[in-house]
Structure formats: structure tokens, C-alpha cells
N, C-alpha and C positions, 0 to 999 in steps of 0.2 A: 445577333437574337434572334432572328428569324430561323436558322437552321436548330438553333436549340428548341424552339418552340416547336417547330415541326415534328423534331426528333421525340420530344417530349410526349408529344401527343400519338404518334405513328410507330415509334418504336424501330423506324430505320430512315435511311436518308441516303441521297444522292448528289454526287458533286461531279459536275460533268467537266472534263476536261481538268481536272484536279493535276495530272501530271503531263507535261510537254510530252509531245510523241517524240522529239527526237530521245527525250530521257527514255522514255517506255522502250524504243529499240534499243537502248544501252542495257537495259534490265533484262531485256529477253535475251541478249545474247549473254548475258552475265548466268541467267538461269540454264541456258543451254549449254555452257560450259561445265554447269555443275553437273546437271543429267542431260546429256545428249538426243536429241529427238530420235536417233534409232534405237533407244532403248524401250521407247514405247510406238513407235510406229506401225507395230502390227498388232498394236493393243495390248492391254494390259488385263487381259483375263475376267474382266466384268469388276475391276475395283478403280476405285479413283486414287491416283498416286499422290499422295500426300507427305511431304518432307518437311517435319518440324524442325526449326532451327536453321533453316536452309542459307542464313545470314553467316554460319559459322565457316562456310567454304567460298565465299566470296565479300569482298570489302562493299563492292557497288550494292550488294543486296544487303548488307549492315547497314550501309548509309542509310537505304531507304527505308527500312524498318525504323529509324531514329528520325528521319525526316522530319525537322520541325514544323513545315507547314502542315504535313500530316498529323502530326500529332496535337498541333492546336486545333485543327478541325474535330477530332475525336474529343479535346478535352472540351469544345466550347458544345459540342452534342452531348455529352454527359454533365457538363456544370462542374466539371473539377476544375479545382484551382491549380492541382499538380495531379499530374499524370505520368504512370510509370509503363515501362514493355514488360509485358507477360511474356509474350512469344510470336515469334516470327516463322512462317511456313510458305512452302508454295504447293498450290493445287493443280494437278495436269490431268485433263479427262483426256484419253486418247482419240484419236477419230473414228468415227463408226463403231462407239463401244458402248456396250449396255450397261456400264459402271453409272450409278444414282447415288444419290445421298437421300435420305428419308428425313422427315419431318421430327424436327428437334428443337431443344432450346441449347445454348451451349451452357448453359448455367448447369445444367446436369452433371457437366462433364468438369465445370469450372467453380463449383459451387463449394470449395473449401476456402474461398475469400466471402467476406462479407464486409458490407453492403453488396447486394447485387450490380454493382457499378462497373460495367466491363462492356466494353465496346469493340467489335470485330471489324475491321477496315481491310476492304478488298480492291485490290489496284488490277483492273483488266491489263493484261499483257496481248490480247487476243478479242477478238470481237468475243461477247459473250450474249448470246442470242437464245430464243426459243430453241432453235435447230442443235444450236451448241450445249445445251444443258444448264442455262442459266441460272440466277437464285431467284425461288420463289419464296415471298414470306407471308405471312397472314399480319395483316394490317390491324395495329392497336392491341395485338395479343400479348406484348410484352407487360400491358396492364392485369394479365390475368393470373401472375405469379405462378411458381415453380410447379410444373406438374410433373407427379412422382418424385421420385428421392434422389438425392445426388448421389453420382458415381463417381468421383474423382478418381481417374488413374484405375478403374475397378472395370472398364469394360474396352475390349478390343475392335467395337464395331459401334457405328452410332445405329441405333434403334428406332422405330417407328413410335413417336409418343403420341401421335391423335389417338390412337386407341385408349389414351388412359383419360382422354378430356370426359368431364361431366357431360349430359345428354346437353344441357343449354350451351355450354360453349362450343359442343359439336355443331351447332346449328349457326352460332355465329362463324365459326371455321367456316363453314360452307360458304358464305358470300364476303369472308375477307382477304383471300388468295390475291397479291400483286405479285406481278411478273415483272424483274430488274433487269433488263437489256442495258448491257455496257460494250462502249464502244472503248479500244485500247485509251487509256489516260483516264478515263473516269474511275472513279472510287465510290462505292459503296460502304454504308455502315449500319450494323444493327445491333441492338441492345441485346445483352446475353441470355435475356427471357423472349425475346422474340422470335416466335415459331419462324422456322424456314427450312429449305428443301432446294434440292435441285434434281432435274431430269439428265437424262442420258445425252450424249454429244452425237449426235445423228449425223453431223458435217465430216468433211473432207481434211478439217483442220483440226490441231489438237486445242482445246482451250485451256489456257494458262492463265492462272492468275495469282498474287503474291498478297501474302494476308498476314495483317499484324493484330495483334490480341492488346488492348490497351486497358490500363485499370486505374480507377482514381486511388489516389497513393493514399487515400483515406481508407482502404480498404486492409483487413486483418484477416490471417489466417485462421482458419477454425481446423485445429489439427486433426480432431475426432473423424473429420468428413474426409479424409487423405488414405487410400489404401494402406496397408501396413507396409511399413516401411520405405514410404512416398517422402516422408518429411524429410529425409536427409536432402531431397533435391529442392525444397523450399526451406532454406534457411531462415530464421526469422531472429530480431533484437527481441528485448526483452518486452516489448508493447507488442509483441505479436505480428511485427510489420516486415513484410520481404526486404532481406537485406539488397541495399541499391548497387551493391557491387555485382548481383546477377540479375537484378530486375532494375535498371536503369530510369532515372525521371529523366523523362525525354520533352516535357514541358511544365512550366511554372511561370503563375504570373506574378509581376514585379510592381 
């Protein structure tokens, strides 16, 4: 319950040593088998390499995305009795590359689900430091509500959303930034309404993280918030819940 209370207040959470170092090394090798480091050794032209659905190419990565321990931590943070996997991906920042991610809320892009009960879990495969462009969050910003409109599957890039904040929240944002540095095996979670960003990787090593986005099974799809034609990728039952075959239950209280 301590994790739940912290997450409810702050909108983010760090679990140190959540994954054993030997397992982290296995997962990094699995990622390297799908995307060889030679692909990004000379940089990525100022972009972050994001690979949605990376687990489809690796049984090891698929097992991590459905790891019951990771899912239990996310379920506890969200206060969800049943938790489902929405998406997994890998994020790679090439060494000495200017790529960064602007301040945003995940719900801007995931807001076709209601309520806003979604958490993103990030496993560090390599050190995530200030130098390598680690995650930054605005503490407590999940309580500010959605800023701007939902743009689910309607945008090819993450835009800076801080400019949309009203003046009062802009003042609060100025003193709310928390830098989240992780060692390999550490996991961070953030709420879908938490403002977050990350800087460029100025180090000599690629920064690699595995991402899993989980949602409370009580969430329903709001079809009108999806881009035209996108509903086919999010099949639902008669009650508006995503089909379990495509979006599996990964945790359930018994």
C-alpha cells in the first residue's frame, strides 16, 4: 500500500532492483538480436528509436512484457484489481545523439480509453542518467487533468505540451521537475496524466529501455476519440472493453 500511496500523490514511482541483473542482460541480448547495435552506432539522425510491439520478435521480450511481478507492481500503483497489457515497446537513444522527447502526457495519445487509469512501466537495460537523457517528470502533475485534447493515433510526433498550461500551472511546473535516474534493473512507473520528458544522450553508450503500458481492465474504449479507421486495431466486446485476445490480462486479484 506504500507504493500505491506514493503513486497516488506523486504520479510516478521507482522500484529499485526490480529485475535481477542477470535477467537484464538476457533482455538486452534479446533486444540486440532484434535490433543490432550496429543499426544505431553512428546515431539516428536526431530521433529516438521507438519500436512498438517489440515482443512480437522475441519470446524473451514477450515474457518480460507479461511478467507477473512487473504487472503486480503496476496494478498496485493504479489500484486496479485486474490489469491488462496495452502495448510494449523498446526505446533506444543512440550515443552522442541530440534526440530528445518533449514534455507531454501519455493520455494525449492514449485517451481513447476511459477512465484515465493507465501506467507506463520502464525497465532500464542500461544506465539512465542525466548524461544519457533519463526521464524527467513534473511531480504531482497527474492531478492537473488532461491539458489539450486527445490525439490518439492522430500525431506522428510528440509535441511539447507545456505551452498549453494555464499560467497558474506553469508556475507550479517550474518547481516540480524530478529527474529519475535508473540503474540497469530499476523500473520506473508514471501515470498517463503525468507530464514527463527526456533529454538527449550525451554519453558514449546507447540508452536502452523496455516499456510496457498497462491499463485497468475497467477501462472502456471511446470510439469517437480514435483516428478514422483506427477502431479496427482496437476490437471490443459489446460492453466496449478491448478483447482479451489482443490485450491480455496480466494481473488479477484472487
